[in-house]
N, C-alpha and C positions, 0 to 999 in steps of 0.2 A: 517859460523856460525851466523854472524850478520844478514845475509839475512834470514836464517831460523827462528831466533828469532823474526825478524820483521814480517814475514809471520804468525808466530804462534800468535803473538799479534793481528794482523789484523783479523785473523780467530776468535780469542776469543772475540774480540770487536764486530765483525759482529754477533756472536752468541747471544749477550745480548743487542745489540742496532741497531737501523736503521740509515742509512745515507740518509739525505733528502736535496735536493736543492730547493731553493725558489727564484723565480723572483718576488719581491714585487713591483708591478707596480701601477700607479695611476689609470689606467683603469682596468687592469686585473692582477691577481696573478696566477702564474703557479707553480706547485709543482712536483718535480722529486724524485722518490724513487729508490735508487740504487738496481739494479737487476730487476726492472720492467720498468724503463723509466718514461716518462711524464705520470702522472696519474690524475692530476687535472689542469683544466684551468677554473677559475671562475672569474667573475667580482669582483673588489675590492669594494664591497658595503655591508653594514651591516644595517639591519632594527632593531630598538630598540623600545620597548614599554616604553614610558616615564612615565607611571603610576607605573609600576613595576620595571623598570630599567633592565628588562631581554631582551636578544637578541632574536628576533622573527625569523630572517632568515639571512643567509649569502650567498654571491655569487649570482648565477643566480636568485634564488627565491627573494632575496632582490632587485636586479636590476629591476625586474618586478614591484616592488612596488614604484619606483621612481616616484614622482608626482601623485601617486594614493592612498596614505594612508590617513586614518582618522587623526584627529588632534593629538591624543595620540600616534600614531606610526610614527616614523621618519626614513626614509631611507637615509643614509649618506655615502659619500666616506671618509674614515678616512685618506687617503693620498692625499696631494695636492702638485702638482709639484714634485712628486717623493719622498717626505719626509713626515714623520708622522705629521699630524695636530691634531689628537685625539689619545693620547697614549693608553687609556683604551679600546677604540673600536678596535684599531689595534691589541692589545693584544688578544681581544676576537676573531677577525677574524683569527689570526695566530693559536690560540689554536684550533679552529674548523677545520682549514685546516690540521694542523699537526695530529690531532686526526683522521680525515678522511683518511689521507694517511696511517696510521698505523692500521686501524680497522681490516684489513684482517689477520694480524699477530702481535699480541701484544708481546712486548719484555720487559725484566726486567728493563732496563735502558732507560732514555730519549734519543731521537735521537741526532746525530751529524748533525748540520745544516750548509750549505753554503748558504748565502743569498746575493743577488745582490742589490746594491744601486747606485744612480746616481753619476757621478764623481763630485768632487768638493764640496761635502756636508761638513758641519762643524763637528768638533769633538762631539759637543753636539748632533747633528742630528744622527751621527753614533752610539753614545752611546744609544740613544733612540731606534734605531733599534735593537741593541744588547740586551738591557734590555727587550724590549717587547718580543723578540724571546725566551729569557730565561724564562721569566715569563709564556710564553705559553707552556712551557714544554721541551724545548731543553736542553740537557746536556752540549753540547759544541756548540759555535757559531762562525763561521768564516765568515767574510764580505769581499766581493770583489766588485770592481767597475764594473758597468754594461758593459761599453765598452770593458773592459778587458775580462770579462766573455764571451761576444759575440764574441770577436776575437778568444778565445779558442774554442768556440762552432763551429765556421765555419772553424776551423783548420788553422788559419793564423800562420805563424812561429814566434810567439811572442818572443821566447827565442833567436833568431838569431840577429846578429848585422845588421839588415836590417829594414828599416822603413815600417810600414804598417799603413794605415789610415782607420778608421771605423767611420761611422755615425750611431748612434742608435736613431731613431726617435720613441719615445714611446708615451704614453698617456699624461704624464704631462710635460716631458722634452725631449730635444734633446741633446745627448752627442756626441761631436765631439772630437776624440782623435787620435793622432799619437803615435804609439807604437814601441818600439825597445828594445831589451835586457830585456824583461820581465818588462819593465817600461814604464810609459807614458811620452813621450818627450814634447808634447804640447797637451793641451786640452781646451775645452770650453763647458760650459753647458748653453743652452738657453732655454727659456720657450716657444719655438715654437714647438708644438707637437699636438697630436690628439685633446685634450680638447680645446686648443686655436683655432684650425681650426673650431671646432664646434661652438665656441663662435663668430668667425668671420662670419659664415654663419647665425647665429641667428640675429646678429646685421645688416647684409646686408639686409636680408629679411624684417626686421622691418623697416629699413630706406627706402627701394625701394618700397616695396609692402604694407607697413602699416599693416602687420599682425605679430602676435607673435607666434613663434613656440618654442617647447621645445628642450633641448639638445639632447635627444634621436632621435628625428625627424631629427635634423641637422646631426647627425652622420649617420643615415640611408641614408640621401641625399648625404652626402660626399662619402659614399661607393658606392652608386648606379651610380652617374653621375659625381663625382668629378674628375677633370683632370687639370693638369698644362698647357697642350697644347690643341689646338683645336682638336676635334675628326675627324679623317680622313674620317669616314663614314658620316659626316654631323652632325648637332646639335642633341643632346640627351636631352630629357625633361621628367619630371615626375610631378605628382600632389602632392601638399603639402597642408595639412589642418592645420588651426590655428585660433587664435582669432583675429578678426578685431579690430584694435586699436581705430577706430572711433565709431563703433556701439557696440562693446563688444560682438558681436555675432560670431558664427563660420563662417569661409569662407575658400574657397580653391582657390589656384592659381597654375599656371603652371610655374615651374622653369626649366631653361635650364642649360646645362653644362657651358655656358658662364657666367651665374649669379654666379655659384659656383666658377668659376675661378677668377672672379673679386673679389669675397668675400674673398678668401684666398690669393690673390696676395701679399698683404702687408706682411703677415707672411712668405710666401715663399721667398720673397726678403730679409727679415731679416735673415732667415736661410742661404741663399746663402752668404750674407755678413759675417756672423759668420764663415762659412767654409773658406772664403777667408782670414779672419783675422788670423785664425789658420795656414794656409799655409804660410802666409807672415812672421810669426815668427818662422817657422820650420827651423832647421839647414839645410844647403844646401845639405849635403850628404844624409841626411834623406829625404829631399824633392826630391832628384833625385830618390831615391828608390820608393817613392810614385808615381812619374810621370811614372815610368816604370811599376809598378805593379798595379796601379789604386786604386780607392776608393771603399769601400764596404759598402753598405747600409743594415741595419737590422732594425727590429722593424716594427710596423704596418704602420708607415709613409712611409716606403720603397715601399709599394704597391700603393701609389698614382700614378695614371697614368701620365706619361710624366715627372715625377720628375727626374729620372735618366738621361734622354736626356737633360733636361734643365741644370742640374748640370754639365754634361759633356761639354756642349757648353760654360758655364760660366767659368769653371775651366781649360779647355783645358787639361783635364786628364780623362782617361777612368774611367767610373763609372759602377759598377756591383751591382746587387741586389743579396744577398746571397740566397742560397737554403733555403726554409722554414724560412724566416726572422723573423717570429713571435716567434719562439722558439729558436733563437740563444743564448740568455742569459741563458735560463734554460738548454740547452744542455751543455753550458760551465760549469755551476755549477756541472752538473753530471760528467763531465770529471775531474774536480778538486777533487770531492769526491773519484774518483778511485785512486788518488795518491796525497793526501794532501801534503806530504813532497816535491814532485817535484814542486808544485805550491806555496810553502810557500812564495816566494818573491812577488807574485802578490796579497797576501791577506793583508787587512788592519789590522795592529797589534792592539791587545787589549791593551788599556792604562794600564790596571792592570798587563799586562805581560811585559811591557817595563822596562828596567833597570832604576832606579831612578837617576836623575842627582845629582851629588855631587860637 
């Protein structure tokens, strides 16, 4: 009887409200709609007209405006290192994305949302995400740490008494977590991720070639020829255009994969050391499980050529890149939406719902 009542309530709720998963990232925001899957993958960028205060564009259209706007229009990223830096702009972006996700079938009530955040963020930062999502139109907001969502998304047995290790290298942060019994045993959040690697490339080219390039150019360079190990087929090169720091005029130079590797070497070493520190403090039985089952890479950084091989050599543990690593977190939020009750332990509790201490 209880099961029938539960199913009836679920059916009734689905009749009047959508279920939406959100991977709120520094570089990109992904949106999952229950029953349809991943429906939105947009850059986390908002363009605002400063004269009127109105939003001009969100997502891909806004990203195209970065560095190309007149003085009264500014294109900004409202999230820095995985957390909200501009509350109102983040609210506008979420409102746009939630509205776009529901435009094909409007329902009476606001959606129930599961949203991913970096591990280790403060209560204030968590509340900012919850409040911004509610103000954007969500009826109910559940928050989950991104490495946990990613582990669910790639179907690691998180509920079992066995250790699993996941490294989520996103745009603003890298989450390193060891998980067992639906909880995080050890974790660390470091600021070595896609945006930092882009900055490393910009700084290196400025120092070595005396030209200035933009962040978008650096990202294109990283994707095209970036690698942690030398290319087996020989050096790879591409042409980059920028402003000469001496003359102030446009100039182009040839950049090789060796240049990019040298540029990001410091950040990659920082990442490796952070992973080692997590392993050094992991309980021995859990560490034994990780050594046997390996480490799983997700996020955009998992696609950096040579990174799995370097990690495996440094850690002496098998390292695997998850299938479709870019969507691991959003797939996890979708699985949580399918059965909120079953995953209640992995969700970050709302302070308003916690019993008051007496």
